[in-house]
C-alpha positions, -999 to +999 in steps of 0.1 A: -475-111-316-456-132-341-427-129-315-458-147-287-463-174-311-495-174-309-514-191-342-528-166-355-558-181-368-563-194-340-567-156-325-592-128-335-598-096-332-629-082-321-652-047-327-682-040-316-706-030-340-711+007-333-679+017-331-673-002-369-705+020-378-682+044-363-658+038-393-669+022-421-642+023-448-614+028-422-632-009-403-634-024-448-598-021-453-593-030-416-604-062-422-588-065-455-558-063-441-562-088-413-573-113-440-542-105-457-526-118-419-546-143-416-561-131-383-598-138-387-619-104-375-656-105-353-675-078-350-695-083-322-731-070-306-742-071-337-775-071-356-790-044-328-803-020-367-820-036-402-777-019-415-763-050-401-776-071-429-755-045-448-727-050-435-721-084-437-720-083-472-700-055-474-670-067-453-675-103-449-665-106-416-649-139-400-670-140-374-702-117-360-716-122-322-750-114-324-764-090-294-772-102-264-810-092-272-810-127-293-801-148-266-824-130-237-855-136-260-848-162-280-876-181-292-902-156-271-903-125-297-917-139-329-901-109-346-867-111-327-867-146-339-871-137-379-845-114-375-822-140-365-832-167-392-820-139-417-794-130-404-786-170-400-793-176-436-770-145-443-740-149-428-739-190-441-742-172-475-714-150-467-694-175-456-694-157-420-697-173-388-724-165-367-725-168-327-751-167-302-739-158-270-748-146-235-769-183-235-777-192-197-803-220-197-808-255-214-839-237-231-827-205-244-788-228-257-821-254-278-837-225-293-806-212-304-794-243-320-829-253-334-825-215-356-795-232-369-769-208-356-734-233-364-719-217-331-730-206-294-718-201-264-729-193-232-727-207-192-749-243-187-747-264-161-766-295-156-759-326-129-718-336-136-721-371-154-696-397-169-714-394-200-704-359-225-747-365-239-774-341-226-810-344-249-820-307-247-850-314-262-862-328-230-860-295-216-884-279-230-920-267-222-933-256-250 
């Protein structure tokens, strides 16, 4: 990686939560080693179990990317929304960046932003404009 000239702080190694749980001891050591090298680590497909909350405190990954179920049902499943709020707060307290991905509509994007999630990702299309401004509140029909 060093020979490529790519800046390590602009890269991230992504490990799925299930794989991490299969090798928790090694996973924590791996994150610590990557941190020493300046390489951020992201645990993806995150939040499917209650143990996920403990994982944030246990190894403090740089990023967690939530499982797709959060983006698919955001604002539609009250229990999942409460879990999302808890994950957002726990990640914030640990200094971990939380990413809600797989957002495919302006409504889902709006609801994700309303949770306080610091990072959102997805594919949302709207009409071209000369001004990069869009009021997502106008698409809400609640």
